[in-house]
DOVEXVO-570888 format. One record per residue (C-alpha): residue number from 1; residue in one letter; x, y, z. Coordinates in Angstrom, 3 decimals. Last residue first. Layout:
<nodes>
- NUM_A_X_Y_Z
...
</nodes>
This chain:
<nodes>
- 397_Y_116.914_72.210_84.748
- 396_P_114.601_72.264_87.766
- 395_P_116.150_69.983_88.810
- 394_V_119.860_69.201_89.315
- 393_I_122.683_69.439_86.733
- 392_S_121.705_73.021_85.867
- 391_Y_122.746_74.459_82.521
- 390_G_125.252_77.003_81.168
- 389_L_128.269_75.201_82.550
- 388_F_129.672_78.044_84.708
- 387_G_126.489_79.788_85.845
- 386_K_124.051_76.896_85.683
- 385_S_126.525_74.487_87.275
- 384_T_127.265_76.849_90.150
- 383_Y_123.577_77.722_90.438
- 382_R_122.292_74.204_90.925
- 381_I_125.147_72.810_92.958
- 380_G_125.021_75.679_95.447
- 379_V_121.236_75.643_95.822
- 378_Y_121.153_71.918_96.565
- 377_I_124.164_71.888_98.869
- 376_A_123.046_75.019_100.737
- 375_L_119.539_73.725_101.424
- 374_L_120.906_70.499_102.882
- 373_V_123.500_72.379_104.963
- 372_F_121.005_74.791_106.586
- 371_L_118.692_71.917_107.478
- 370_R_121.736_70.228_108.982
- 369_K_122.485_73.314_111.047
- 368_L_118.952_73.522_112.437
- 367_W_119.215_69.800_113.032
- 366_V_122.224_70.275_115.320
- 365_D_120.437_72.872_117.441
- 364_P_117.313_70.765_117.961
- 363_I_114.072_72.176_116.413
- 362_Y_111.353_73.188_118.920
- 361_K_112.962_76.590_119.571
- 360_Q_112.642_77.484_115.887
- 359_T_108.815_77.314_115.813
- 358_R_108.089_80.717_117.400
- 357_P_110.997_82.512_115.723
- 356_G_109.843_81.224_112.304
- 355_I_106.101_82.014_112.428
- 354_M_106.290_85.822_112.443
- 353_S_108.902_85.775_109.689
- 352_G_106.694_83.605_107.490
- 351_V_103.736_85.982_107.776
- 350_F_105.823_89.124_107.166
- 349_I_107.614_87.576_104.211
- 348_G_104.295_86.616_102.651
- 347_I_103.043_90.197_102.896
- 346_L_106.373_91.430_101.540
- 345_E_105.921_89.213_98.491
- 344_V_102.704_90.990_97.511
- 343_A_104.345_94.425_97.720
- 342_I_107.473_93.249_95.859
- 341_L_105.374_91.925_92.974
- 340_P_103.486_95.215_92.522
- 339_W_106.706_97.227_93.080
- 338_W_108.772_95.795_90.242
- 337_V_112.282_96.821_91.235
- 336_M_114.513_99.521_89.703
- 335_V_118.242_100.280_89.921
- 334_G_119.118_103.992_89.711
- 333_K_122.731_103.667_90.890
- 332_I_122.745_106.188_93.754
- 331_V_119.126_105.951_94.880
- 330_M_118.254_102.350_94.015
- 329_Y_121.502_100.433_94.486
- 328_N_122.871_102.608_97.280
- 327_F_119.634_102.690_99.261
- 326_I_119.148_98.942_98.883
- 325_S_122.691_98.311_100.153
- 324_V_122.385_100.553_103.218
- 323_V_119.026_99.171_104.343
- 322_M_120.135_95.606_103.606
- 321_G_123.353_95.861_105.633
- 320_I_121.597_97.063_108.773
- 319_L_118.876_94.411_108.474
- 318_V_121.448_91.657_107.865
- 317_I_123.195_92.480_111.142
- 316_L_119.923_92.411_113.095
- 315_A_118.802_89.171_111.419
- 314_S_122.140_87.477_112.164
- 313_T_121.668_88.320_115.846
- 312_G_118.210_86.736_115.789
- 311_A_119.421_83.556_114.056
- 310_V_122.587_83.208_116.174
- 309_I_120.919_83.062_119.580
- 308_F_119.374_79.569_119.222
- 307_M_122.182_78.471_116.900
- 306_P_124.687_78.251_119.747
- 305_L_127.820_80.482_119.624
- 304_K_131.364_79.419_118.723
- 303_L_132.719_82.830_117.615
- 302_I_134.436_81.148_114.667
- 301_D_132.123_78.169_114.178
- 300_T_128.650_79.368_115.181
- 299_M_129.038_83.116_114.604
- 298_F_131.015_82.989_111.371
- 297_P_129.036_79.988_110.093
- 296_V_125.764_81.953_110.621
- 295_L_127.062_85.211_109.168
- 294_L_128.079_83.591_105.876
- 293_F_124.701_82.067_104.982
- 292_G_123.123_85.145_106.593
- 291_G_124.596_87.371_103.896
- 290_G_121.353_89.116_103.010
- 289_I_121.437_88.523_99.268
- 288_G_122.294_90.489_96.124
- 287_L_125.488_88.516_95.411
- 286_F_127.691_91.615_95.515
- 285_S_125.882_92.930_98.591
- 284_A_126.434_89.602_100.335
- 283_M_130.139_89.569_99.488
- 282_A_130.687_93.082_100.846
- 281_A_128.460_92.401_103.857
- 280_I_130.544_89.341_104.818
- 279_F_133.837_91.197_104.453
- 278_F_132.706_94.184_106.554
- 277_G_130.903_92.134_109.202
- 276_G_134.037_90.085_109.809
- 275_L_135.998_93.259_110.426
- 274_A_133.287_94.508_112.797
- 273_A_133.400_91.190_114.711
- 272_M_137.187_91.400_114.933
- 271_F_136.827_94.855_116.501
- 270_P_134.044_93.698_118.866
- 269_N_136.232_90.849_120.298
- 268_F_134.026_88.024_121.593
- 267_K_132.823_86.453_124.856
- 266_F_130.585_83.628_126.074
- 265_E_129.476_82.436_129.540
- 264_V_126.877_79.693_130.063
- 263_G_123.795_80.406_132.229
- 262_S_121.390_79.624_129.413
- 261_F_123.041_82.478_127.538
- 260_T_125.685_84.663_129.185
- 259_F_127.568_87.750_128.047
- 258_E_131.089_89.155_127.709
- 257_C_132.178_91.768_125.171
- 256_T_135.800_92.700_124.554
- 255_A_138.160_95.359_123.260
- 254_P_135.779_98.230_122.412
- 253_T_134.009_97.539_125.758
- 252_F_130.893_95.522_126.709
- 251_C_130.596_93.563_129.960
- 250_Q_127.950_91.258_131.489
- 249_I_125.261_91.269_128.779
- 248_R_122.458_88.801_129.486
- 247_V_121.107_86.700_126.622
- 246_G_118.064_84.597_127.475
- 245_L_117.708_81.750_129.967
- 244_A_114.882_83.525_131.818
- 243_S_113.279_84.070_128.403
- 242_T_112.904_80.282_128.161
- 241_D_109.975_80.257_130.601
- 240_G_109.392_76.516_131.067
- 239_K_107.631_74.074_128.759
- 238_Q_109.734_71.216_130.172
- 237_K_110.802_70.332_126.644
- 236_V_111.692_74.000_126.000
- 235_A_113.824_74.128_129.148
- 234_E_115.656_70.957_128.070
- 233_E_116.383_72.503_124.648
- 232_F_117.808_75.626_126.342
- 231_R_120.083_73.581_128.603
- 230_K_121.363_71.522_125.653
- 229_A_121.984_74.640_123.523
- 228_A_124.001_76.219_126.326
- 227_E_126.070_73.044_126.781
- 226_S_126.708_72.717_123.049
- 225_A_127.740_76.369_122.770
- 224_A_130.144_76.022_125.709
- 223_K_131.603_72.757_124.423
- 222_R_132.336_74.003_120.898
- 221_K_135.480_72.028_120.117
- 220_A_133.634_68.738_120.664
- 219_R_131.100_69.899_118.070
- 218_A_133.782_69.863_115.375
- 217_R_134.836_66.290_116.088
- 216_E_131.253_65.103_116.515
- 215_T_130.328_66.385_113.063
- 214_T_127.845_69.246_112.570
- 213_S_130.597_71.835_111.932
- 212_Y_131.874_69.768_109.007
- 211_F_128.528_70.221_107.285
- 210_M_128.795_73.985_107.783
- 209_F_132.120_74.180_105.974
- 208_G_130.878_72.061_103.100
- 207_A_127.718_74.156_102.766
- 206_V_129.808_77.349_102.805
- 205_L_131.594_76.224_99.659
- 204_F_128.327_75.482_97.867
- 203_V_126.796_78.857_98.735
- 202_A_129.764_80.832_97.428
- 201_L_129.942_78.722_94.265
- 200_G_126.243_79.145_93.529
- 199_F_126.180_82.942_93.654
- 198_Y_129.529_83.206_91.849
- 197_G_128.155_81.177_88.940
- 196_L_124.767_82.884_88.854
- 195_Y_126.314_86.377_88.875
- 194_A_128.822_85.513_86.153
- 193_K_126.018_84.305_83.885
- 192_L_123.795_87.307_84.683
- 191_S_126.486_89.826_83.716
- 190_I_128.017_92.110_86.371
- 189_K_128.972_95.695_85.514
- 188_G_125.740_97.666_85.977
- 187_A_126.256_97.970_89.730
- 186_T_129.736_96.631_90.665
- 185_L_131.845_99.379_92.307
- 184_I_129.146_101.613_93.791
- 183_P_126.995_98.636_94.796
- 182_V_130.064_97.006_96.457
- 181_L_131.365_99.985_98.452
- 180_T_128.278_100.838_100.483
- 179_S_127.326_97.367_101.710
- 178_G_130.920_96.735_102.812
- 177_V_131.108_99.983_104.783
- 176_V_127.714_99.477_106.434
- 175_S_128.577_95.827_107.163
- 174_G_131.450_96.805_109.430
- 173_V_129.152_98.864_111.651
- 172_G_126.601_96.037_111.587
- 171_M_129.208_93.574_112.850
- 170_A_129.668_95.667_115.987
- 169_I_125.940_96.452_116.326
- 168_G_124.892_92.816_115.980
- 167_L_127.556_91.699_118.438
- 166_P_126.456_94.329_120.962
- 165_A_122.759_93.364_120.473
- 164_I_123.154_89.626_121.081
- 163_L_119.631_88.329_120.287
- 162_R_117.705_85.537_121.994
- 161_K_116.013_87.680_124.644
- 160_M_112.539_86.563_123.431
- 159_K_111.520_90.187_122.799
- 158_A_114.790_90.702_120.892
- 157_Y_114.088_87.564_118.858
- 156_N_110.724_88.934_117.706
- 155_I_111.963_92.436_116.870
- 154_T_114.997_91.132_114.960
- 153_S_112.864_88.599_113.088
- 152_V_110.438_91.286_111.879
- 151_L_113.251_93.539_110.655
- 150_A_115.288_90.693_109.113
- 149_S_112.224_89.411_107.264
- 148_L_111.641_92.925_105.948
- 147_G_115.220_93.250_104.717
- 146_V_115.359_89.741_103.278
- 145_L_112.420_90.455_100.989
- 144_F_113.800_93.816_99.896
- 143_Q_117.250_92.273_99.373
- 142_N_116.006_89.697_96.899
- 141_S_114.369_92.470_94.866
- 140_V_117.700_94.339_94.929
- 139_R_119.620_91.442_93.360
- 138_I_116.895_90.717_90.811
- 137_S_116.902_94.365_89.712
- 136_D_120.696_94.264_89.382
- 135_T_120.391_91.281_87.031
- 134_L_117.676_93.081_85.054
- 133_F_120.018_96.036_84.573
- 132_K_122.879_93.702_83.590
- 131_N_120.899_92.032_80.796
- 130_L_119.549_95.423_79.739
- 129_P_123.132_96.756_79.465
- 128_P_124.130_93.643_77.427
- 127_N_121.589_94.392_74.639
- 126_T_121.470_91.910_71.747
- 125_A_124.050_89.392_72.952
- 124_K_123.092_89.003_76.626
- 123_F_119.489_90.020_76.025
- 122_S_118.051_86.482_76.248
- 121_R_119.877_86.000_79.556
- 120_A_117.574_88.515_81.261
- 119_Y_114.525_86.478_80.254
- 118_N_116.120_83.208_81.317
- 117_A_117.013_84.714_84.687
- 116_L_113.576_86.270_85.233
- 115_G_111.781_82.933_84.917
- 114_F_109.466_83.484_87.898
- 113_I_110.394_80.156_89.521
- 112_T_114.048_80.333_88.481
- 111_I_115.735_83.687_89.132
- 110_H_113.090_85.469_91.210
- 109_G_112.128_82.449_93.311
- 108_V_115.615_80.973_93.649
- 107_G_116.874_84.462_94.534
- 106_A_114.348_84.762_97.357
- 105_M_115.689_81.410_98.566
- 104_I_119.222_82.790_98.480
- 103_G_118.186_86.047_100.111
- 102_G_116.399_84.262_102.952
- 101_F_119.118_81.625_103.196
- 100_A_120.224_82.646_106.689
- 99_G_119.157_83.318_110.267
- 98_V_118.151_79.669_110.753
- 97_T_114.456_80.093_111.615
- 96_S_113.803_83.712_110.594
- 95_F_115.419_83.076_107.218
- 94_I_113.563_79.801_106.615
- 93_W_110.186_81.227_107.624
- 92_G_110.429_84.455_105.632
- 91_V_111.492_82.610_102.475
- 90_W_108.703_80.048_102.892
- 89_I_106.120_82.828_103.302
- 88_A_107.682_84.542_100.258
- 87_W_107.116_81.416_98.168
- 86_L_103.439_81.426_99.072
- 85_L_102.976_85.112_98.199
- 84_G_104.940_84.916_94.940
- 83_I_103.054_81.788_93.914
- 82_L_99.779_83.640_94.477
- 81_Y_101.024_86.784_92.728
- 80_S_102.041_84.845_89.635
- 79_P_105.003_86.401_87.819
- 78_K_104.385_87.944_84.376
- 77_P_107.506_87.381_82.299
- 76_A_108.510_90.256_79.965
- 75_G_106.661_90.736_76.650
- 74_P_106.327_94.501_77.007
- 73_I_108.477_95.749_79.920
- 72_G_106.416_97.127_82.836
- 71_L_109.170_96.232_85.308
- 70_Y_108.125_92.558_84.856
- 69_G_105.230_92.169_82.445
- 68_R_103.536_94.387_79.856
- 67_P_101.289_92.816_77.267
- 66_A_102.963_92.684_73.811
- 65_E_102.529_95.541_71.323
- 64_P_105.987_97.054_71.892
- 63_N_107.633_93.691_71.054
- 62_I_111.143_93.846_72.518
- 61_C_114.104_91.704_71.443
- 60_G_116.520_89.113_72.768
- 59_K_114.090_86.378_71.808
- 58_T_111.193_86.528_69.321
- 57_V_112.909_86.786_65.922
- 56_E_110.757_84.698_63.590
- 55_G_109.082_87.746_62.050
- 54_A_109.998_90.943_63.902
- 53_C_110.834_91.702_67.522
- 52_R_112.327_95.166_68.016
- 51_P_116.041_95.422_68.820
- 50_T_117.009_97.037_72.176
- 49_S_118.554_100.521_72.041
- 48_S_115.465_102.275_73.421
- 47_I_115.296_99.653_76.177
- 46_I_118.401_101.065_77.894
- 45_E_117.167_104.652_77.864
- 44_A_113.721_103.609_79.066
- 43_L_115.274_101.658_81.943
- 42_K_117.219_104.717_83.081
- 41_G_114.101_106.802_83.437
- 40_S_110.720_106.183_81.852
- 39_I_108.617_103.368_80.429
- 38_G_105.468_104.425_78.551
- 37_S_107.803_105.253_75.668
- 36_I_107.719_101.544_74.914
- 35_P_104.623_102.220_72.870
- 34_G_101.361_100.414_73.410
- 33_V_99.660_97.538_75.046
- 32_Q_97.980_97.710_78.445
- 31_D_96.886_94.514_80.139
- 30_Q_100.153_94.468_82.038
- 29_A_99.889_98.041_83.342
- 28_M_96.292_97.808_84.528
- 27_S_96.838_94.443_86.196
- 26_S_100.061_95.660_87.773
- 25_H_98.431_98.704_89.324
- 24_I_95.574_96.575_90.665
- 23_M_98.004_93.993_92.046
- 22_G_100.198_96.659_93.650
- 21_I_97.269_98.381_95.312
- 20_W_96.212_95.060_96.849
- 19_G_99.776_94.277_97.964
- 18_L_100.214_97.706_99.514
- 17_L_96.929_97.311_101.384
- 16_C_97.976_93.890_102.686
- 15_L_101.311_95.363_103.812
- 14_V_99.505_98.121_105.701
- 13_L_97.264_95.521_107.355
- 12_F_100.346_93.568_108.464
- 11_A_101.977_96.667_109.932
- 10_F_98.807_97.450_111.910
- 9_V_98.597_93.878_113.223
- 8_I_102.232_94.002_114.340
- 7_P_101.844_97.431_115.961
- 6_K_98.742_96.175_117.862
- 5_F_100.376_92.938_118.981
- 4_R_101.881_94.115_122.237
- 3_S_98.705_96.058_123.064
- 2_R_96.779_92.771_123.170
- 1_M_99.038_91.358_125.850
</nodes>
């Protein structure tokens, strides 16, 4: 039993070390004042054309003498490490519990809690390329958090036999194509305002679809999933070995895949799954999130699977897409993230993602969906209004 947890403990200690190094590096960089030439690469080129702050002009400009903040930019916001750690634990828990909303919740943290959106928006008129560079940085930062949560969740759900590997692989193949095309086509071309609007609209629309799926009428059409979920919930109440009810692959060919969960039979078409993975990954990469908020409805309402095996499968698909998307954004397009903050957040993600799979089985299937819907409605309304109206109609304003 102890040997099972050795790799997990080792990974956690490595993350702690990265976080500690990141905080020291950040402290040295942010306390430093001096020329903007201290910043290199693509960001340095963009900042060189940004107006310098002078007199009453304090927004949409750079003050070289100000303490360095996000990405080492003088005068940029300085996110709290403690808040970043705690928020990341929440992000890791929610993603590993419902298989979605990790990227969206990571986005709420980077966009709103840390104030990066308002900072990026200040350069919309004075330096549009910097506005777009910061937007891309937010997108990739979200994906780093989701990527680690997806990795940890995939391992945990696989051990619990609550992951459909053939479905994850089929949709993952499609997601590689979608995650490759979008960064190449959109990096450096999307303004923050457009990003916020599309981000919120996509989430809001999915919330309506998911809410319908919790109604009696919709659930009546998903008899197999409901029966499997009921059997699993009864096994949990009896404190039995739920792994015996886990996913068992019966047949897997390019045309069809058949498997059982809780003794109930399910099947899907791998080709259609790959096609779905392509479109979902393309939208997720554009929004800078994992795509779980689209994967979950696809698997629960189109493939008609129970939530107990959807979260782990979603994590596997998201993991594949995140690796490809992050590589394309950072290596091909030169997008940067702020490593000190990312390192601290990854520690929180790890903790939350270890807790989620172990608490998920105690939450009824229908309430997992309703939790999903409540989060989607709030986030969707907030960012749709902020993107298209210029202000949020729900707090924080």
